[in-house]
C-alpha positions in Angstrom: 33.4 5.3 8.7 36.8 4.0 9.8 39.7 4.3 7.4 40.1 0.5 7.1 36.5 0.0 6.2 36.7 2.8 3.6 39.7 1.2 1.9 38.0 -2.2 1.9 34.9 -0.7 0.2 37.1 1.0 -2.4 39.0 -2.3 -3.2 35.7 -4.1 -3.3 34.1 -1.6 -5.7 37.1 -1.8 -8.0 36.8 -5.5 -8.0 33.2 -5.3 -9.1 34.1 -3.1 -12.0 36.2 -5.8 -13.6 34.4 -7.4 -16.6 35.5 -10.9 -15.6 34.4 -10.7 -12.0 30.7 -9.5 -12.2 28.1 -11.3 -14.2 24.6 -10.1 -15.0 22.0 -12.3 -13.4 18.7 -13.2 -15.1 16.0 -14.0 -12.5 14.4 -17.4 -12.7 10.9 -16.0 -13.5 12.3 -14.3 -16.7 14.1 -17.4 -17.8 10.9 -19.4 -17.3 8.8 -17.1 -19.4 11.5 -17.1 -22.2 11.6 -20.9 -22.2 7.8 -21.1 -22.4 7.9 -18.8 -25.4 10.6 -20.8 -27.1 8.6 -24.0 -26.9 5.4 -22.3 -28.1 3.6 -22.5 -24.7 2.9 -18.8 -24.9 1.5 -17.9 -28.3 1.3 -14.6 -30.0 -2.3 -14.0 -28.9 -1.2 -14.0 -25.3 2.0 -12.0 -25.6 3.5 -10.0 -22.8 2.3 -6.5 -23.1 4.6 -3.5 -22.5 4.3 -1.5 -19.4 2.6 1.3 -21.2 0.0 -1.1 -22.7 -0.8 -2.6 -19.3 -1.2 0.7 -17.5 -3.6 1.9 -20.2 -6.0 -0.8 -18.9 -8.3 1.1 -16.5 -8.6 -1.9 -14.1 -4.8 -2.2 -13.8 -4.3 1.6 -13.3 -7.0 1.7 -10.6 -5.5 -1.3 -8.7 -2.1 0.3 -8.7 -3.4 3.7 -7.6 -5.6 2.2 -4.8 -2.9 0.1 -3.2 -0.1 2.7 -3.5 -2.2 5.6 -2.2 -3.8 3.6 0.6 -0.4 2.7 1.9 1.3 6.0 1.2 -1.3 7.9 3.2 -0.3 5.9 6.3 2.6 7.1 8.4 5.8 5.0 8.3 7.3 5.2 11.8 10.3 4.0 13.8 9.6 2.3 17.1 11.6 1.2 20.1 10.8 -2.1 21.7 9.8 -1.9 25.4 10.0 -4.7 28.0 6.8 -6.7 28.1 6.0 -6.4 24.4 5.2 -2.7 24.3 6.6 -0.1 21.8 7.4 3.6 21.8 7.7 5.9 18.8 11.2 7.2 18.4 11.3 11.0 18.1 13.0 12.7 15.3 15.9 14.0 17.4 16.7 10.6 18.9 18.0 8.8 15.7 19.1 10.0 12.3 16.7 7.6 10.5 13.8 8.8 12.6 14.8 12.4 11.6 14.7 11.3 7.9 11.3 9.7 8.3 10.0 12.9 10.0 11.2 15.2 7.2 11.7 13.8 3.7 13.4 10.9 1.9 15.4 13.1 -0.5 15.5 16.7 -1.7 13.2 15.8 -4.7 10.3 14.0 -3.1 7.9 13.9 -0.1 7.3 10.6 1.7 3.9 10.3 0.0 5.5 10.7 -3.5 8.3 8.3 -2.5 5.9 5.5 -1.5 3.7 6.1 -4.5 6.7 5.4 -6.8 8.1 2.5 -4.8 4.7 0.7 -4.5 4.0 1.3 -8.2 7.1 -0.6 -9.1 6.5 -3.2 -6.4 2.9 -3.9 -7.4 3.6 -4.0 -11.1 6.8 -6.1 -11.4 7.2 -7.3 -7.8 10.6 -5.5 -7.5 11.5 -2.1 -6.2 15.0 -0.7 -6.1 16.1 2.1 -3.7 19.6 3.7 -3.5 21.0 4.9 -0.2 23.1 8.1 0.1 25.4 7.6 3.1 27.4 10.0 5.2 29.8 7.5 6.7 27.5 4.9 8.2 24.5 7.2 8.5 21.7 7.0 5.9 20.9 10.6 4.8 18.7 9.9 1.7 16.8 7.1 0.0 16.1 7.5 -3.7 13.9 5.1 -5.8 15.5 3.8 -9.0 13.7 2.8 -12.2 13.6 -1.0 -12.5 14.3 -0.9 -16.2 17.6 1.0 -15.4 18.7 -1.5 -12.7 20.8 -4.6 -13.3 21.6 -7.3 -10.7 25.3 -8.4 -10.8 26.7 -11.5 -9.2 30.3 -11.3 -8.0 32.0 -14.6 -7.4 34.9 -15.1 -5.0 38.3 -15.1 -6.6 41.0 -17.6 -5.8 39.3 -18.6 -2.5 37.2 -21.7 -2.4 36.1 -20.8 1.1 35.0 -17.2 0.1 31.5 -16.1 -0.4 30.2 -14.2 -3.4 27.6 -11.4 -3.2 25.2 -9.4 -5.4 25.5 -5.8 -6.3 23.4 -3.4 -8.4 24.3 -1.3 -11.5 22.0 1.6 -12.2 22.2 3.3 -15.7 21.5 7.0 -15.9 20.3 8.2 -19.3 18.0 11.1 -18.7 19.2 14.4 -17.0 16.7 13.8 -14.3 18.3 10.5 -13.3 21.7 12.1 -13.5 20.6 14.8 -11.1 19.0 12.5 -8.6 21.9 10.0 -8.5 24.7 12.6 -8.7 27.6 11.7 -6.4 26.5 8.1 -6.1 28.6 5.2 -7.4 27.8 3.5 -10.7 27.8 0.1 -9.0 26.1 -0.2 -5.6 27.3 -2.7 -3.0 24.7 -4.6 -0.9 25.1 -2.2 2.0 24.3 0.8 -0.3 21.1 -0.5 -1.9 17.6 -1.7 -0.9 15.9 -4.3 -3.0 12.2 -5.0 -2.2 11.0 -8.3 -3.6 7.6 -10.0 -3.9 6.9 -13.5 -4.9 10.1 -15.4 -5.8 11.2 -18.6 -7.4 14.9 -18.3 -6.9 15.3 -16.0 -3.8 16.9 -13.3 -5.9 14.2 -11.3 -7.7 10.5 -11.1 -7.6 8.4 -12.8 -10.3 6.7 -9.9 -12.2 3.0 -9.5 -12.4 3.6 -8.5 -16.0 4.6 -12.1 -16.7 2.3 -13.8 -14.2 -0.8 -12.0 -15.6 0.2 -11.9 -19.3 -2.9 -13.9 -20.4 -5.3 -11.9 -18.2 -3.9 -8.5 -19.4 -3.9 -9.7 -23.1 -7.5 -10.9 -22.8 -8.6 -7.6 -21.2 -6.9 -5.7 -24.0 -8.6 -7.8 -26.7 -12.0 -7.2 -25.1 -11.4 -3.5 -24.9 -10.3 -3.4 -28.6 -13.3 -5.4 -29.6 -15.6 -3.1 -27.8 -14.0 -0.1 -29.5 -14.4 -1.7 -32.9 -18.0 -2.7 -32.1 -19.1 0.8 -31.2 -17.1 2.5 -33.9 -19.5 4.1 -36.5 -22.6 3.1 -34.5 -21.5 -0.5 -34.2 -20.2 -0.9 -37.8 -23.4 -2.8 -38.9 -22.4 -5.6 -41.2 -24.6 -7.7 -43.4 -25.7 -8.8 -46.9 -28.3 -7.2 -49.2 -30.3 -9.7 -51.1 -32.1 -9.1 -54.4 -35.2 -11.2 -55.1 -34.0 -12.3 -58.6 -34.5 -15.7 -60.1 -31.9 -18.3 -59.4 -29.1 -18.3 -61.9 -29.6 -14.7 -63.0 -27.4 -11.8 -61.9 -27.3 -8.0 -62.2 -25.3 -6.4 -64.9 -22.0 -4.7 -63.9 -23.5 -1.3 -64.4 -26.6 -2.1 -62.3 -24.5 -3.7 -59.6 -22.2 -0.7 -59.4 -25.1 1.7 -59.3 -26.8 -0.3 -56.5 -23.6 -0.5 -54.5 -23.1 3.2 -54.6 -26.7 3.9 -53.6 -26.4 1.5 -50.6 -23.1 3.0 -49.5 -24.7 6.5 -49.6 -27.7 5.3 -47.6 -25.5 3.6 -45.0 -23.5 6.8 -44.6 -26.6 8.9 -44.1 -27.9 6.4 -41.7 -24.8 6.6 -39.5 -24.2 10.4 -39.7 -27.8 11.8 -39.9 -29.9 8.9 -38.6 -31.8 8.7 -41.9 -33.7 5.5 -42.4 -32.8 3.1 -45.2 -35.7 2.2 -47.6 -35.0 -0.8 -49.8 -36.8 -1.1 -53.1 -37.6 -3.9 -55.5 -38.1 -6.4 -52.7 -34.5 -6.2 -51.5 -33.8 -7.5 -47.9 -30.9 -7.0 -45.5 -29.5 -10.0 -43.6 -27.1 -9.1 -40.7 -23.9 -11.3 -40.4 -22.4 -9.6 -37.3 -23.1 -10.1 -33.6 -24.6 -7.3 -31.6 -23.2 -6.2 -28.2 -25.9 -8.3 -26.4 -25.2 -11.4 -28.5 -21.4 -11.1 -27.8 -22.1 -10.5 -24.1 -19.3 -7.9 -24.1 -20.6 -6.4 -20.9 -20.3 -9.7 -19.0 -16.9 -10.4 -20.5 -15.6 -7.0 -19.4 -16.9 -7.5 -15.9 -15.1 -10.9 -15.7 -11.9 -9.3 -17.0 -12.1 -6.6 -14.3 -12.4 -9.3 -11.6 -9.5 -11.3 -13.0 -7.3 -8.2 -13.0 -8.4 -7.5 -9.4 -7.4 -11.0 -8.4 -3.8 -10.6 -9.7 -3.3 -7.5 -7.5 -5.5 -8.9 -4.6 -7.7 -5.9 -4.7 -11.4 -6.4 -3.9 -13.6 -5.3 -6.8 -15.6 -2.9 -4.7 -12.4 -0.8 -4.2 -12.3 -0.4 -8.0 -15.9 1.0 -8.1 -17.1 -2.4 -9.4 -20.0 -2.6 -7.1 -21.5 -5.9 -8.2 -22.8 -8.1 -5.3 -21.8 -5.4 -2.8 -24.2 -4.5 -0.1 -24.2 -2.2 2.9 -24.3 -5.2 5.2 -21.0 -6.7 4.0 -19.1 -3.5 3.3 -17.4 -3.5 6.7 -16.3 -7.1 6.3 -14.9 -6.3 2.9 -12.9 -3.4 4.2 -11.3 -5.4 6.9 -10.5 -8.2 4.4 -8.9 -5.6 2.1 -6.6 -4.3 4.9 -5.6 -7.7 6.2 -5.3 -9.5 2.8 -4.2 -6.7 0.4 -2.3 -4.0 2.4 -0.7 -5.8 5.4 1.0 -8.5 3.2 2.7 -5.7 1.2 3.6 -3.6 4.3 5.3 -6.5 6.2 8.2 -7.2 3.7 8.8 -3.5 3.3 9.0 -3.0 7.1 11.4 -5.9 7.5 13.6 -4.9 4.6 13.9 -1.3 5.8 14.9 -2.6 9.3 17.7 -4.8 7.9 18.9 -2.1 5.5 18.7 1.1 7.6 19.7 -0.3 11.0 22.7 -2.2 12.3 22.2 -5.6 13.8 22.7 -4.2 17.2 20.0 -1.5 16.6 17.6 -4.1 15.2 17.4 -5.6 18.7 15.9 -2.4 20.0 14.3 -0.6 17.0 12.0 -1.5 14.1 9.8 0.2 11.4 6.1 -0.1 10.9 3.2 1.4 9.0 0.6 2.6 11.4 -2.0 -0.3 11.4 -4.5 1.9 13.3 -4.7 4.4 10.5 -5.3 1.5 8.1 -8.1 0.0 10.0 -9.9 2.9 11.6 -10.8 4.7 8.4 -14.5 5.0 9.3 -15.4 7.8 11.7 -18.3 5.9 13.2 -16.1 2.9 13.9 -13.3 5.2 15.3 -15.8 6.8 17.6 -17.2 3.5 18.9 -13.7 2.1 19.5 -12.5 5.2 21.3 -15.6 5.2 23.5 -15.1 1.6 24.6 -11.4 2.2 25.4 -12.1 5.4 27.4 -14.9 3.9 29.4 -12.8 0.9 30.3 -9.8 2.9 31.2 -7.6 1.6 28.4 -6.5 5.0 27.2 -6.3 8.5 28.7 -8.6 11.3 27.6 -5.8 13.0 25.7 -4.9 9.8 24.0 -8.5 9.6 22.8 -8.4 13.2 21.5 -5.2 12.4 19.6 -7.1 9.7 17.6 -9.3 12.5 16.2 -6.5 14.9 15.7 -7.5 17.2 18.6 -5.1 19.1 20.9 -4.7 17.9 24.6 -6.8 19.5 27.3 -5.5 22.6 29.0 -3.6 22.3 32.3 -3.0 18.6 31.8 -6.7 17.9 32.5 -6.7 15.0 30.0 -3.9 13.1 31.6 -6.2 10.7 33.4 -8.2 7.6 32.9 -11.8 6.6 33.7 -12.0 3.5 35.9 -15.5 1.9 36.1 -16.7 1.8 39.7 -18.1 -1.8 39.2 -14.7 -3.3 38.4 -11.9 -4.4 40.8 -8.5 -3.1 40.0 -6.0 -6.0 40.3 -2.3 -6.4 39.5 -0.7 -9.3 37.5 -0.6 -11.5 40.6 -4.4 -11.1 41.0 -4.0 -9.0 44.1 -6.8 -6.4 44.5 -5.3 -3.0 44.4 -8.6 -1.0 44.4 -11.9 -2.8 45.1 -15.1 -2.0 43.3 -16.8 1.1 44.8 -13.7 2.0 46.9 -12.2 5.5 46.7 -8.5 5.9 45.9 -6.3 7.0 48.8 -5.3 10.7 49.2 -1.7 11.6 48.9 0.0 11.0 52.2 -3.2 9.5 53.7 -4.3 6.0 54.4 -4.7 3.4 51.7 -8.2 2.8 50.3 -10.2 -0.2 51.5 -9.6 -3.3 49.5 -12.3 -5.5 50.9 -15.3 -3.7 49.3 -16.1 -2.0 52.6 -16.7 1.7 52.8 -13.7 3.8 53.9 -13.7 4.8 57.6 -15.0 8.4 58.2 -12.4 11.0 59.1 -12.5 12.2 62.8 -14.4 15.4 63.3 -12.2 18.4 64.2 -12.2 19.5 67.9 -14.0 22.7 68.9 -11.7 25.7 69.1 -12.0 26.0 72.9 -11.4 22.4 73.8 -8.3 21.7 75.9 -5.7 19.5 74.4 -3.0 18.4 76.8 -3.9 21.2 79.2 -3.5 23.8 76.5 -6.3 25.8 75.1 -6.2 26.2 71.4 -7.7 29.5 70.3 -8.6 30.4 66.7 -8.9 34.0 65.7 -12.3 35.2 64.6 -12.7 36.2 61.0 -15.7 38.5 61.6 -14.3 40.4 64.6 -15.3 40.6 68.2 -19.0 41.1 69.1 
């Protein structure tokens, strides 16, 4: 980094540290939720659950795991744009960022662990914060930061009406683990030193958290879970009224009532613990006053809650092992819909943000980042085999390229560096000129070009006998079996 730029960053950082120059920013989504609570639009029954309470819901935990793991298992690559719309993967030795992608994001994580943590934050609160460790202008490490520790600061221009303010990020470090990971990094990160991934937004600053957007859904799912727990505690906690067939207006004495109550309590305890039947005497009857599980339709309610949670995270229910209305015939369609509607919309903003944060504007003209779409879609071996078969038979890929799809090594002696061109097709260029006609043979090196009109190639002239004169000279060939 040039000395002038280093001094400018130092002055800028000192400016941010002043209490009167940086103001903590509250995102619009948070202000909206606080206002709704203040006016009673969000009552106590639909409170915003804590992160721990939300993650304890199995449907939420499965949604978070499925999305983060399915994206984390796909390789994140750096590509170079080629003329004509093509692309080429950048090797690790060609660019420092490509080297980081090929090795590890930081000394404490693998790339799989890195994406699991980042996508967990992104899916749950629609915000993910990543600190960059720089060596001059080169990014050496990327480190995820806890959203609860990160604060967005707004820095307004001073004494310059034509100036422009900017946002910076303050990351608190309370635990020893956070101090170790962020050791040597500044307390306040400038925009060029930080990556902020954002989902849905109202104000263009921070993502609107799923914790707030799905507060009612998560609260309802929690209440249903608590109700089911209470319902099945002590064999359903059977509740009811014991009726004695006495005359109207008469009542049991206090001694008889207390004796009867103790007997019934003992009978109920034996019924729950030892499954001993209850035998009522003197014409007494039992009238239930509580709903059973079937009457409460708790099973249907929990199924509906699972689907509602899946909608928030845009995860199809069958990925959560909720195999209702799922058949073998529509499984492939559901998988494609899952990739296109749940994974790709998350990958695109991450790819664009990494391109703008890890590359210069000049480099963005030639390079970009992308999760491997092929690895997302071709997760079925039968589908992969069918696709590779069609591509090989039509000459779209080489044999070695097909083998790489299955993770196999190239053929020996470069035997797989060739394509299969169907003999019933004409090979034409972009101007529709026939290069190789159907049924024609390619030309030999140094020989005549192949026929392009569909006619058979001319036969080669037969070699002359060894004793035929050529220009008054007799060409003699030595015998390989000796003279007779």
